[in-house]
C-alpha positions in Angstrom: 20.3 -1.3 0.6 19.3 -3.5 3.2 15.8 -1.5 4.5 12.9 -3.3 4.3 10.3 -1.0 2.7 6.8 -1.4 3.3 3.5 0.1 2.2 0.4 -0.6 3.8 -3.3 0.9 3.0 -6.3 -0.8 1.1 -6.2 -1.7 -2.5 -7.4 0.9 -4.7 -7.1 -0.8 -8.2 -5.4 -3.5 -10.1 -4.6 -3.6 -13.6 -5.0 -6.2 -15.8 -1.2 -8.7 -16.8 0.6 -6.4 -19.2 2.7 -8.7 -21.4 5.6 -7.0 -24.0 6.8 -8.9 -26.9 10.1 -9.5 -25.0 7.8 -11.9 -22.8 8.5 -9.5 -20.1 4.9 -9.0 -18.2 3.8 -6.9 -15.5 1.0 -5.6 -13.3 -0.1 -2.5 -11.1 -1.0 -2.3 -7.8 -2.7 0.9 -6.1 -2.4 1.1 -2.9 -4.6 4.2 -1.2 -2.1 4.6 2.3 -5.1 6.4 3.8 -4.5 8.8 7.3 -4.4 12.2 7.2 -3.3 12.4 4.0 -4.0 9.5 1.9 -1.9 8.9 -1.3 -2.1 6.7 -4.1 0.7 5.0 -4.5 1.1 2.6 -7.9 3.2 -1.4 -7.5 4.6 -3.2 -9.3 4.8 -6.8 -9.6 7.0 -8.2 -12.5 6.8 -11.8 -14.3 5.6 -14.5 -11.7 4.9 -12.0 -8.7 1.7 -10.7 -11.1 0.4 -13.8 -9.7 0.1 -12.5 -6.3 -2.1 -9.9 -7.4 -5.1 -12.3 -8.1 -8.2 -12.3 -5.5 -7.8 -8.6 -4.5 -11.0 -6.8 -4.1 -10.9 -2.9 -3.9 -10.8 -1.6 -0.3 -9.7 -4.9 0.7 -6.6 -4.4 3.5 -3.0 -5.1 2.5 0.6 -4.3 2.6 3.3 -4.9 0.0 6.9 -5.7 0.8 8.6 -3.3 -1.9 12.1 -2.0 -3.6 13.0 1.2 -4.9 14.3 1.3 -8.0 16.1 4.7 -9.8 17.9 4.6 -13.1 19.3 7.4 -15.4 17.4 7.5 -19.6 19.0 10.3 -21.3 19.9 12.5 -18.6 16.7 11.9 -16.8 16.3 10.3 -13.8 13.3 7.8 -13.4 12.2 5.5 -9.7 9.1 3.3 -9.5 8.3 1.0 -6.6 8.6 -2.9 -7.5 6.5 -4.9 -5.3 8.0 -8.9 -4.6 5.7 -9.9 -1.4 1.8 -9.3 -0.6 0.4 -9.6 2.6 -3.7 -10.3 1.7 -4.6 -11.0 4.9 -3.2 -7.6 7.0 -4.9 -6.9 10.9 -7.7 -6.2 11.6 -5.5 -4.2 14.1 -3.5 -1.8 10.7 -7.1 -2.1 9.7 -8.5 -0.5 12.5 -5.6 2.1 13.2 -5.9 3.6 9.3 -9.8 4.2 9.8 -8.9 5.7 13.0 -6.4 8.1 12.0 -8.7 9.4 9.3 -11.7 9.8 12.3 -11.9 13.0 14.0 -11.6 12.9 17.6 -14.7 11.9 19.6 -14.1 12.9 22.7 -12.3 15.9 24.4 -9.9 16.0 27.3 -13.1 17.2 29.5 -14.8 14.3 29.0 -11.9 11.9 30.2 -11.4 14.1 32.8 -14.9 13.3 34.1 -14.2 9.5 34.2 -12.1 9.5 37.0 -13.3 7.4 39.9 -11.9 9.5 43.0 
């Protein structure tokens, strides 16, 4: 799998670190994708990557680089999204694009035709 996957949006929630008896740790970031059909997507960060979620706040724009993991267990198939990189300073342009996608168009075609200088 050589493709690079990213999810961009705003922080919906960040869970506390879960530590298991084996010493394995994980933390989940839920990203709201915005747009016309917004999705709330949980992205798991494991081991030392849990620290990437420190200092995040609800509504903050982020871009998560992810891997999609799949497995079979007792004849059932499962998948999860695992984050490995997080850009906390997502550009203002991307945030504006998401906002513009959620807002209805303000001007009609007639309005733009009246602005022609000739």
